[in-house]
PDB file of the backbone (N, CA, C, O) and the ligand in Angstrom, with CONECT records:
HET     ZN  A 101       1
ATOM      1  N   UNK A   1      94.128  79.732 108.657  1.00  0.00           N
ATOM      2  CA  UNK A   1      94.387  80.913 109.110  1.00  0.00           C
ATOM      3  C   UNK A   1      93.604  82.013 108.619  1.00  0.00           C
ATOM      4  O   UNK A   1      93.514  82.324 107.431  1.00  0.00           O
ATOM      5  N   UNK A   2      93.011  82.622 109.638  1.00  0.00           N
ATOM      6  CA  UNK A   2      91.965  83.551 109.416  1.00  0.00           C
ATOM      7  C   UNK A   2      92.369  84.989 108.868  1.00  0.00           C
ATOM      8  O   UNK A   2      93.189  85.635 109.521  1.00  0.00           O
ATOM      9  N   UNK A   3      91.866  85.486 107.775  1.00  0.00           N
ATOM     10  CA  UNK A   3      92.358  86.812 107.476  1.00  0.00           C
ATOM     11  C   UNK A   3      91.231  87.961 107.418  1.00  0.00           C
ATOM     12  O   UNK A   3      91.268  88.902 106.625  1.00  0.00           O
ATOM     13  N   UNK A   4      90.219  87.742 108.382  1.00  0.00           N
ATOM     14  CA  UNK A   4      89.102  88.624 108.536  1.00  0.00           C
ATOM     15  C   UNK A   4      89.549  89.875 109.299  1.00  0.00           C
ATOM     16  O   UNK A   4      88.677  90.733 109.431  1.00  0.00           O
ATOM     17  N   UNK A   5      90.525  90.082 109.724  1.00  0.00           N
ATOM     18  CA  UNK A   5      90.892  91.102 110.602  1.00  0.00           C
ATOM     19  C   UNK A   5      91.969  91.675 110.044  1.00  0.00           C
ATOM     20  O   UNK A   5      93.021  91.831 110.664  1.00  0.00           O
ATOM     21  N   UNK A   6      91.781  92.046 108.784  1.00  0.00           N
ATOM     22  CA  UNK A   6      92.878  92.821 107.969  1.00  0.00           C
ATOM     23  C   UNK A   6      92.806  94.194 108.241  1.00  0.00           C
ATOM     24  O   UNK A   6      93.858  94.828 108.160  1.00  0.00           O
ATOM     25  N   UNK A   7      91.789  94.771 108.542  1.00  0.00           N
ATOM     26  CA  UNK A   7      91.623  96.425 108.923  1.00  0.00           C
ATOM     27  C   UNK A   7      91.315  96.537 110.240  1.00  0.00           C
ATOM     28  O   UNK A   7      90.357  95.975 110.772  1.00  0.00           O
ATOM     29  N   UNK A   8      92.232  97.367 110.874  1.00  0.00           N
ATOM     30  CA  UNK A   8      92.318  97.554 112.293  1.00  0.00           C
ATOM     31  C   UNK A   8      91.260  98.874 112.440  1.00  0.00           C
ATOM     32  O   UNK A   8      91.378  99.937 111.830  1.00  0.00           O
ATOM     33  N   UNK A   9      90.213  98.530 113.393  1.00  0.00           N
ATOM     34  CA  UNK A   9      89.472  99.771 113.550  1.00  0.00           C
ATOM     35  C   UNK A   9      90.092 100.579 114.651  1.00  0.00           C
ATOM     36  O   UNK A   9      90.585 100.008 115.624  1.00  0.00           O
ATOM     37  N   UNK A  10      90.086 101.977 114.527  1.00  0.00           N
ATOM     38  CA  UNK A  10      90.286 102.775 115.765  1.00  0.00           C
ATOM     39  C   UNK A  10      89.180 102.785 116.895  1.00  0.00           C
ATOM     40  O   UNK A  10      88.135 103.416 116.737  1.00  0.00           O
ATOM     41  N   UNK A  11      89.437 102.099 117.982  1.00  0.00           N
ATOM     42  CA  UNK A  11      88.393 102.180 118.812  1.00  0.00           C
ATOM     43  C   UNK A  11      88.516 103.436 119.828  1.00  0.00           C
ATOM     44  O   UNK A  11      87.507 103.871 120.382  1.00  0.00           O
ATOM     45  N   UNK A  12      89.508 103.873 119.999  1.00  0.00           N
ATOM     46  CA  UNK A  12      89.972 105.009 120.847  1.00  0.00           C
ATOM     47  C   UNK A  12      90.981 105.650 120.438  1.00  0.00           C
ATOM     48  O   UNK A  12      91.915 104.969 120.017  1.00  0.00           O
ATOM     49  N   UNK A  13      91.118 107.153 120.429  1.00  0.00           N
ATOM     50  CA  UNK A  13      92.206 108.036 119.945  1.00  0.00           C
ATOM     51  C   UNK A  13      92.346 109.058 120.951  1.00  0.00           C
ATOM     52  O   UNK A  13      91.401 109.353 121.683  1.00  0.00           O
ATOM     53  N   UNK A  14      93.572 109.665 121.035  1.00  0.00           N
ATOM     54  CA  UNK A  14      93.841 110.708 122.030  1.00  0.00           C
ATOM     55  C   UNK A  14      93.274 111.959 121.540  1.00  0.00           C
ATOM     56  O   UNK A  14      93.386 112.404 120.398  1.00  0.00           O
ATOM     57  N   UNK A  15      92.718 112.422 122.420  1.00  0.00           N
ATOM     58  CA  UNK A  15      91.971 113.666 122.237  1.00  0.00           C
ATOM     59  C   UNK A  15      92.748 114.966 122.748  1.00  0.00           C
ATOM     60  O   UNK A  15      93.049 115.012 123.941  1.00  0.00           O
ATOM     61  N   UNK A  16      93.010 115.786 122.093  1.00  0.00           N
ATOM     62  CA  UNK A  16      93.801 117.058 122.699  1.00  0.00           C
ATOM     63  C   UNK A  16      93.205 117.850 123.516  1.00  0.00           C
ATOM     64  O   UNK A  16      93.828 118.553 124.312  1.00  0.00           O
ATOM     65  N   UNK A  17      91.687 117.830 123.401  1.00  0.00           N
ATOM     66  CA  UNK A  17      90.962 118.800 124.160  1.00  0.00           C
ATOM     67  C   UNK A  17      90.747 118.043 125.594  1.00  0.00           C
ATOM     68  O   UNK A  17      91.039 118.605 126.649  1.00  0.00           O
ATOM     69  N   UNK A  18      90.263 116.852 125.546  1.00  0.00           N
ATOM     70  CA  UNK A  18      90.221 116.111 126.817  1.00  0.00           C
ATOM     71  C   UNK A  18      91.574 115.631 127.378  1.00  0.00           C
ATOM     72  O   UNK A  18      91.590 115.144 128.509  1.00  0.00           O
ATOM     73  N   UNK A  19      92.576 115.723 126.748  1.00  0.00           N
ATOM     74  CA  UNK A  19      93.915 115.449 127.069  1.00  0.00           C
ATOM     75  C   UNK A  19      93.823 113.894 127.563  1.00  0.00           C
ATOM     76  O   UNK A  19      94.439 113.595 128.586  1.00  0.00           O
ATOM     77  N   UNK A  20      93.155 113.001 126.945  1.00  0.00           N
ATOM     78  CA  UNK A  20      93.247 111.646 127.243  1.00  0.00           C
ATOM     79  C   UNK A  20      92.617 110.992 125.948  1.00  0.00           C
ATOM     80  O   UNK A  20      92.046 111.631 125.064  1.00  0.00           O
ATOM     81  N   UNK A  21      92.810 109.580 125.968  1.00  0.00           N
ATOM     82  CA  UNK A  21      92.147 108.704 124.864  1.00  0.00           C
ATOM     83  C   UNK A  21      90.740 108.572 125.133  1.00  0.00           C
ATOM     84  O   UNK A  21      90.344 108.131 126.212  1.00  0.00           O
ATOM     85  N   UNK A  22      90.032 108.897 124.293  1.00  0.00           N
ATOM     86  CA  UNK A  22      88.509 108.544 124.217  1.00  0.00           C
ATOM     87  C   UNK A  22      87.993 107.736 122.987  1.00  0.00           C
ATOM     88  O   UNK A  22      88.460 107.783 121.848  1.00  0.00           O
ATOM     89  N   UNK A  23      86.928 106.975 123.433  1.00  0.00           N
ATOM     90  CA  UNK A  23      86.296 106.381 122.179  1.00  0.00           C
ATOM     91  C   UNK A  23      85.941 107.196 121.092  1.00  0.00           C
ATOM     92  O   UNK A  23      85.651 108.342 121.436  1.00  0.00           O
ATOM     93  N   UNK A  24      85.877 106.980 119.970  1.00  0.00           N
ATOM     94  CA  UNK A  24      85.753 107.790 118.926  1.00  0.00           C
ATOM     95  C   UNK A  24      84.565 107.237 118.028  1.00  0.00           C
ATOM     96  O   UNK A  24      84.241 106.065 117.833  1.00  0.00           O
ATOM     97  N   UNK A  25      84.036 108.349 117.561  1.00  0.00           N
ATOM     98  CA  UNK A  25      82.923 107.869 116.614  1.00  0.00           C
ATOM     99  C   UNK A  25      83.240 108.066 115.112  1.00  0.00           C
ATOM    100  O   UNK A  25      83.743 109.140 114.784  1.00  0.00           O
ATOM    101  N   UNK A  26      83.023 107.246 114.287  1.00  0.00           N
ATOM    102  CA  UNK A  26      83.434 107.088 112.978  1.00  0.00           C
ATOM    103  C   UNK A  26      82.401 107.485 111.986  1.00  0.00           C
ATOM    104  O   UNK A  26      81.302 106.933 111.965  1.00  0.00           O
ATOM    105  N   UNK A  27      82.740 108.445 111.154  1.00  0.00           N
ATOM    106  CA  UNK A  27      81.657 109.035 110.401  1.00  0.00           C
ATOM    107  C   UNK A  27      82.143 109.064 108.845  1.00  0.00           C
ATOM    108  O   UNK A  27      83.227 109.517 108.476  1.00  0.00           O
ATOM    109  N   UNK A  28      81.321 108.598 108.149  1.00  0.00           N
ATOM    110  CA  UNK A  28      81.829 108.612 106.672  1.00  0.00           C
ATOM    111  C   UNK A  28      81.692 110.108 106.164  1.00  0.00           C
ATOM    112  O   UNK A  28      80.681 110.761 106.423  1.00  0.00           O
ATOM    113  N   UNK A  29      82.705 110.605 105.460  1.00  0.00           N
ATOM    114  CA  UNK A  29      83.065 111.902 105.209  1.00  0.00           C
ATOM    115  C   UNK A  29      82.704 112.128 103.641  1.00  0.00           C
ATOM    116  O   UNK A  29      81.880 112.925 103.193  1.00  0.00           O
ATOM    117  N   UNK A  30      83.403 111.361 103.031  1.00  0.00           N
ATOM    118  CA  UNK A  30      83.426 111.498 101.550  1.00  0.00           C
ATOM    119  C   UNK A  30      83.617 110.120 100.875  1.00  0.00           C
ATOM    120  O   UNK A  30      84.160 109.209 101.501  1.00  0.00           O
ATOM    121  N   UNK A  31      83.184 109.957  99.621  1.00  0.00           N
ATOM    122  CA  UNK A  31      83.437 108.865  98.902  1.00  0.00           C
ATOM    123  C   UNK A  31      84.137 109.503  97.650  1.00  0.00           C
ATOM    124  O   UNK A  31      83.722 110.403  96.919  1.00  0.00           O
ATOM    125  N   UNK A  32      85.354 108.768  97.600  1.00  0.00           N
ATOM    126  CA  UNK A  32      86.191 109.180  96.419  1.00  0.00           C
ATOM    127  C   UNK A  32      86.346 107.874  95.361  1.00  0.00           C
ATOM    128  O   UNK A  32      86.057 106.682  95.472  1.00  0.00           O
ATOM    129  N   UNK A  33      86.822 108.518  94.500  1.00  0.00           N
ATOM    130  CA  UNK A  33      87.171 107.592  93.405  1.00  0.00           C
ATOM    131  C   UNK A  33      88.230 106.357  93.909  1.00  0.00           C
ATOM    132  O   UNK A  33      88.163 105.237  93.403  1.00  0.00           O
ATOM    133  N   UNK A  34      89.047 106.644  94.787  1.00  0.00           N
ATOM    134  CA  UNK A  34      90.026 105.815  95.131  1.00  0.00           C
ATOM    135  C   UNK A  34      89.834 105.299  96.594  1.00  0.00           C
ATOM    136  O   UNK A  34      90.758 104.702  97.146  1.00  0.00           O
ATOM    137  N   UNK A  35      88.659 105.519  97.220  1.00  0.00           N
ATOM    138  CA  UNK A  35      88.308 105.084  98.636  1.00  0.00           C
ATOM    139  C   UNK A  35      87.405 106.046  99.281  1.00  0.00           C
ATOM    140  O   UNK A  35      86.997 107.081  98.756  1.00  0.00           O
ATOM    141  N   UNK A  36      87.100 105.584 100.572  1.00  0.00           N
ATOM    142  CA  UNK A  36      86.153 106.357 101.346  1.00  0.00           C
ATOM    143  C   UNK A  36      86.950 107.064 102.221  1.00  0.00           C
ATOM    144  O   UNK A  36      88.024 106.588 102.591  1.00  0.00           O
ATOM    145  N   UNK A  37      86.482 108.353 102.673  1.00  0.00           N
ATOM    146  CA  UNK A  37      87.246 109.149 103.703  1.00  0.00           C
ATOM    147  C   UNK A  37      86.539 109.067 104.850  1.00  0.00           C
ATOM    148  O   UNK A  37      85.331 109.286 104.752  1.00  0.00           O
ATOM    149  N   UNK A  38      87.078 108.754 106.140  1.00  0.00           N
ATOM    150  CA  UNK A  38      86.176 108.631 107.281  1.00  0.00           C
ATOM    151  C   UNK A  38      86.891 109.637 108.313  1.00  0.00           C
ATOM    152  O   UNK A  38      88.094 109.892 108.264  1.00  0.00           O
ATOM    153  N   UNK A  39      86.123 110.099 109.119  1.00  0.00           N
ATOM    154  CA  UNK A  39      86.355 111.081 110.135  1.00  0.00           C
ATOM    155  C   UNK A  39      86.149 110.571 111.594  1.00  0.00           C
ATOM    156  O   UNK A  39      85.071 110.067 111.911  1.00  0.00           O
ATOM    157  N   UNK A  40      87.081 110.685 112.406  1.00  0.00           N
ATOM    158  CA  UNK A  40      86.924 110.136 113.857  1.00  0.00           C
ATOM    159  C   UNK A  40      86.930 111.443 114.712  1.00  0.00           C
ATOM    160  O   UNK A  40      87.809 112.304 114.689  1.00  0.00           O
ATOM    161  N   UNK A  41      85.763 111.441 115.491  1.00  0.00           N
ATOM    162  CA  UNK A  41      85.534 112.591 116.302  1.00  0.00           C
ATOM    163  C   UNK A  41      85.398 112.015 117.825  1.00  0.00           C
ATOM    164  O   UNK A  41      84.654 111.062 118.050  1.00  0.00           O
ATOM    165  N   UNK A  42      86.079 112.580 118.752  1.00  0.00           N
ATOM    166  CA  UNK A  42      85.885 112.235 120.096  1.00  0.00           C
ATOM    167  C   UNK A  42      84.464 112.145 120.543  1.00  0.00           C
ATOM    168  O   UNK A  42      83.689 113.065 120.282  1.00  0.00           O
ATOM    169  N   UNK A  43      84.086 111.105 121.192  1.00  0.00           N
ATOM    170  CA  UNK A  43      82.747 110.843 121.585  1.00  0.00           C
ATOM    171  C   UNK A  43      82.204 111.629 122.653  1.00  0.00           C
ATOM    172  O   UNK A  43      81.009 111.763 122.914  1.00  0.00           O
ATOM    173  N   UNK A  44      83.426 112.267 123.397  1.00  0.00           N
ATOM    174  CA  UNK A  44      82.971 113.081 124.462  1.00  0.00           C
ATOM    175  C   UNK A  44      82.797 114.414 124.352  1.00  0.00           C
ATOM    176  O   UNK A  44      81.944 114.944 125.065  1.00  0.00           O
ATOM    177  N   UNK A  45      83.645 115.276 123.355  1.00  0.00           N
ATOM    178  CA  UNK A  45      83.552 116.533 123.041  1.00  0.00           C
ATOM    179  C   UNK A  45      83.285 116.733 121.509  1.00  0.00           C
ATOM    180  O   UNK A  45      82.957 117.842 121.086  1.00  0.00           O
ATOM    181  N   UNK A  46      83.400 115.849 120.836  1.00  0.00           N
ATOM    182  CA  UNK A  46      83.330 116.067 119.439  1.00  0.00           C
ATOM    183  C   UNK A  46      84.184 116.499 118.748  1.00  0.00           C
ATOM    184  O   UNK A  46      83.931 116.732 117.566  1.00  0.00           O
ATOM    185  N   UNK A  47      85.440 116.734 119.275  1.00  0.00           N
ATOM    186  CA  UNK A  47      86.630 117.301 118.532  1.00  0.00           C
ATOM    187  C   UNK A  47      87.115 116.254 117.440  1.00  0.00           C
ATOM    188  O   UNK A  47      87.065 115.052 117.702  1.00  0.00           O
ATOM    189  N   UNK A  48      87.516 116.645 116.392  1.00  0.00           N
ATOM    190  CA  UNK A  48      88.040 115.753 115.345  1.00  0.00           C
ATOM    191  C   UNK A  48      89.310 115.290 115.753  1.00  0.00           C
ATOM    192  O   UNK A  48      90.194 116.132 115.914  1.00  0.00           O
ATOM    193  N   UNK A  49      89.573 113.996 115.964  1.00  0.00           N
ATOM    194  CA  UNK A  49      90.729 113.555 116.538  1.00  0.00           C
ATOM    195  C   UNK A  49      91.676 112.709 115.495  1.00  0.00           C
ATOM    196  O   UNK A  49      92.759 112.205 115.794  1.00  0.00           O
ATOM    197  N   UNK A  50      91.104 112.664 114.335  1.00  0.00           N
ATOM    198  CA  UNK A  50      91.582 111.838 113.256  1.00  0.00           C
ATOM    199  C   UNK A  50      90.824 111.515 112.077  1.00  0.00           C
ATOM    200  O   UNK A  50      89.651 111.876 111.983  1.00  0.00           O
ATOM    201  N   UNK A  51      91.449 110.812 111.098  1.00  0.00           N
ATOM    202  CA  UNK A  51      90.705 110.486 109.900  1.00  0.00           C
ATOM    203  C   UNK A  51      91.489 109.321 109.183  1.00  0.00           C
ATOM    204  O   UNK A  51      92.626 108.972 109.500  1.00  0.00           O
ATOM    205  N   UNK A  52      90.718 108.754 108.155  1.00  0.00           N
ATOM    206  CA  UNK A  52      91.478 107.800 107.470  1.00  0.00           C
ATOM    207  C   UNK A  52      90.810 107.584 106.176  1.00  0.00           C
ATOM    208  O   UNK A  52      89.601 107.804 106.100  1.00  0.00           O
ATOM    209  N   UNK A  53      91.449 107.189 105.187  1.00  0.00           N
ATOM    210  CA  UNK A  53      90.897 106.815 103.857  1.00  0.00           C
ATOM    211  C   UNK A  53      91.136 105.381 103.665  1.00  0.00           C
ATOM    212  O   UNK A  53      92.281 104.998 103.908  1.00  0.00           O
ATOM    213  N   UNK A  54      90.375 104.616 103.321  1.00  0.00           N
ATOM    214  CA  UNK A  54      90.447 103.271 102.857  1.00  0.00           C
ATOM    215  C   UNK A  54      90.313 103.312 101.352  1.00  0.00           C
ATOM    216  O   UNK A  54      89.949 104.273 100.675  1.00  0.00           O
ATOM    217  N   UNK A  55      90.708 101.979 100.898  1.00  0.00           N
ATOM    218  CA  UNK A  55      91.123 102.054  99.564  1.00  0.00           C
ATOM    219  C   UNK A  55      90.055 101.166  98.771  1.00  0.00           C
ATOM    220  O   UNK A  55      90.328 100.585  97.721  1.00  0.00           O
ATOM    221  N   UNK A  56      88.779 101.131  99.413  1.00  0.00           N
ATOM    222  CA  UNK A  56      87.537 100.493  98.810  1.00  0.00           C
ATOM    223  C   UNK A  56      86.973 101.413  97.882  1.00  0.00           C
ATOM    224  O   UNK A  56      86.393 102.392  98.351  1.00  0.00           O
ATOM    225  N   UNK A  57      87.052 101.249  96.465  1.00  0.00           N
ATOM    226  CA  UNK A  57      86.374 102.191  95.742  1.00  0.00           C
ATOM    227  C   UNK A  57      85.098 101.494  95.174  1.00  0.00           C
ATOM    228  O   UNK A  57      84.458 102.013  94.260  1.00  0.00           O
ATOM    229  N   UNK A  58      84.797 100.472  95.660  1.00  0.00           N
ATOM    230  CA  UNK A  58      83.500  99.589  95.260  1.00  0.00           C
ATOM    231  C   UNK A  58      82.122 100.579  95.598  1.00  0.00           C
ATOM    232  O   UNK A  58      81.159 100.637  94.834  1.00  0.00           O
ATOM    233  N   UNK A  59      82.206 101.226  96.696  1.00  0.00           N
ATOM    234  CA  UNK A  59      81.249 102.108  97.054  1.00  0.00           C
ATOM    235  C   UNK A  59      80.916 103.382  96.042  1.00  0.00           C
ATOM    236  O   UNK A  59      79.793 103.762  95.711  1.00  0.00           O
ATOM    237  N   UNK A  60      82.081 103.888  95.675  1.00  0.00           N
ATOM    238  CA  UNK A  60      82.053 104.911  94.630  1.00  0.00           C
ATOM    239  C   UNK A  60      81.472 104.695  93.335  1.00  0.00           C
ATOM    240  O   UNK A  60      80.699 105.478  92.782  1.00  0.00           O
ATOM    241  N   UNK A  61      81.898 103.546  92.850  1.00  0.00           N
ATOM    242  CA  UNK A  61      81.396 103.012  91.631  1.00  0.00           C
ATOM    243  C   UNK A  61      79.992 102.676  91.522  1.00  0.00           C
ATOM    244  O   UNK A  61      79.354 102.791  90.476  1.00  0.00           O
ATOM    245  N   UNK A  62      79.433 102.178  92.831  1.00  0.00           N
ATOM    246  CA  UNK A  62      78.214 101.758  93.216  1.00  0.00           C
ATOM    247  C   UNK A  62      77.170 103.056  93.131  1.00  0.00           C
ATOM    248  O   UNK A  62      76.050 103.020  92.622  1.00  0.00           O
ATOM    249  N   UNK A  63      77.720 104.059  93.670  1.00  0.00           N
ATOM    250  CA  UNK A  63      76.995 105.442  93.642  1.00  0.00           C
ATOM    251  C   UNK A  63      77.130 105.936  92.248  1.00  0.00           C
ATOM    252  O   UNK A  63      76.145 106.339  91.629  1.00  0.00           O
ATOM    253  N   UNK A  64      78.092 105.920  91.837  1.00  0.00           N
ATOM    254  CA  UNK A  64      78.284 106.645  90.463  1.00  0.00           C
ATOM    255  C   UNK A  64      77.474 105.886  89.267  1.00  0.00           C
ATOM    256  O   UNK A  64      76.936 106.410  88.292  1.00  0.00           O
ATOM    257  N   UNK A  65      77.528 104.719  89.560  1.00  0.00           N
ATOM    258  CA  UNK A  65      76.519 103.882  88.637  1.00  0.00           C
ATOM    259  C   UNK A  65      75.188 103.959  88.614  1.00  0.00           C
ATOM    260  O   UNK A  65      74.495 103.787  87.611  1.00  0.00           O
ATOM    261  N   UNK A  66      74.669 104.305  90.079  1.00  0.00           N
ATOM    262  CA  UNK A  66      73.351 104.538  90.462  1.00  0.00           C
ATOM    263  C   UNK A  66      72.854 105.780  90.147  1.00  0.00           C
ATOM    264  O   UNK A  66      71.654 105.959  89.940  1.00  0.00           O
ATOM    265  N   UNK A  67      73.821 106.804  90.085  1.00  0.00           N
ATOM    266  CA  UNK A  67      73.198 108.022  89.712  1.00  0.00           C
ATOM    267  C   UNK A  67      73.215 108.262  88.251  1.00  0.00           C
ATOM    268  O   UNK A  67      72.790 109.317  87.782  1.00  0.00           O
ATOM    269  N   UNK A  68      73.653 107.392  87.584  1.00  0.00           N
ATOM    270  CA  UNK A  68      73.513 107.315  86.109  1.00  0.00           C
ATOM    271  C   UNK A  68      72.429 106.285  85.735  1.00  0.00           C
ATOM    272  O   UNK A  68      72.678 105.270  85.084  1.00  0.00           O
ATOM    273  N   UNK A  69      71.463 106.551  86.099  1.00  0.00           N
ATOM    274  CA  UNK A  69      70.404 105.560  85.527  1.00  0.00           C
ATOM    275  C   UNK A  69      69.877 105.536  84.338  1.00  0.00           C
ATOM    276  O   UNK A  69      69.346 104.540  83.847  1.00  0.00           O
ATOM    277  N   UNK A  70      70.008 106.837  83.690  1.00  0.00           N
ATOM    278  CA  UNK A  70      69.564 107.106  82.364  1.00  0.00           C
ATOM    279  C   UNK A  70      70.710 107.480  81.561  1.00  0.00           C
ATOM    280  O   UNK A  70      70.787 108.668  81.250  1.00  0.00           O
ATOM    281  N   UNK A  71      71.635 106.667  81.159  1.00  0.00           N
ATOM    282  CA  UNK A  71      72.906 107.257  80.406  1.00  0.00           C
ATOM    283  C   UNK A  71      72.455 107.821  79.035  1.00  0.00           C
ATOM    284  O   UNK A  71      71.655 107.219  78.318  1.00  0.00           O
ATOM    285  N   UNK A  72      73.014 109.010  78.713  1.00  0.00           N
ATOM    286  CA  UNK A  72      72.826 109.610  77.566  1.00  0.00           C
ATOM    287  C   UNK A  72      73.248 108.578  76.351  1.00  0.00           C
ATOM    288  O   UNK A  72      74.187 107.785  76.419  1.00  0.00           O
ATOM    289  N   UNK A  73      72.369 108.749  75.232  1.00  0.00           N
ATOM    290  CA  UNK A  73      72.529 107.799  74.053  1.00  0.00           C
ATOM    291  C   UNK A  73      74.067 108.178  73.622  1.00  0.00           C
ATOM    292  O   UNK A  73      74.481 109.314  73.390  1.00  0.00           O
ATOM    293  N   UNK A  74      74.696 107.144  73.579  1.00  0.00           N
ATOM    294  CA  UNK A  74      76.258 107.320  73.038  1.00  0.00           C
ATOM    295  C   UNK A  74      76.331 108.017  71.689  1.00  0.00           C
ATOM    296  O   UNK A  74      75.629 107.622  70.758  1.00  0.00           O
ATOM    297  N   UNK A  75      77.075 108.937  71.574  1.00  0.00           N
ATOM    298  CA  UNK A  75      77.027 109.842  70.337  1.00  0.00           C
ATOM    299  C   UNK A  75      77.940 109.073  69.508  1.00  0.00           C
ATOM    300  O   UNK A  75      79.050 108.683  69.870  1.00  0.00           O
ATOM    301  N   UNK A  76      77.268 108.828  68.085  1.00  0.00           N
ATOM    302  CA  UNK A  76      78.075 108.102  67.038  1.00  0.00           C
ATOM    303  C   UNK A  76      78.871 109.392  66.430  1.00  0.00           C
ATOM    304  O   UNK A  76      78.341 110.448  66.087  1.00  0.00           O
ATOM    305  N   UNK A  77      80.178 109.091  66.375  1.00  0.00           N
ATOM    306  CA  UNK A  77      81.077 109.969  65.491  1.00  0.00           C
ATOM    307  C   UNK A  77      81.305 109.511  64.293  1.00  0.00           C
ATOM    308  O   UNK A  77      81.568 108.331  64.058  1.00  0.00           O
ATOM    309  N   UNK A  78      81.211 110.514  63.350  1.00  0.00           N
ATOM    310  CA  UNK A  78      81.475 110.187  62.008  1.00  0.00           C
ATOM    311  C   UNK A  78      80.242 109.861  61.408  1.00  0.00           C
ATOM    312  O   UNK A  78      79.273 109.612  62.125  1.00  0.00           O
ATOM    313  N   UNK A  79      80.164 109.834  60.213  1.00  0.00           N
ATOM    314  CA  UNK A  79      78.876 109.688  59.360  1.00  0.00           C
ATOM    315  C   UNK A  79      78.922 108.457  58.430  1.00  0.00           C
ATOM    316  O   UNK A  79      77.971 108.206  57.690  1.00  0.00           O
TER     317      UNK A  79
HETATM  318 ZN    ZN A 101      87.360 114.931 123.698  1.00  0.00          ZN2+
END
């Protein structure tokens, strides 16, 4: 039993401006500690028609660790 289609991608969403369902463009908006925030925009007029946040935090931790290339020397407390 294949489990590779666990996440359903939104191929088209209803656009209130076009008054019909149109293909959407998915854009990565934010990388949050608890997941990535995506934005769906109508590919015809560009109106934002939806968004979603996945629960994949691996990207955040990858970026967070990459931006911390030179960690400050851990301060030793106490003498
Ligand atoms: Zn539209």
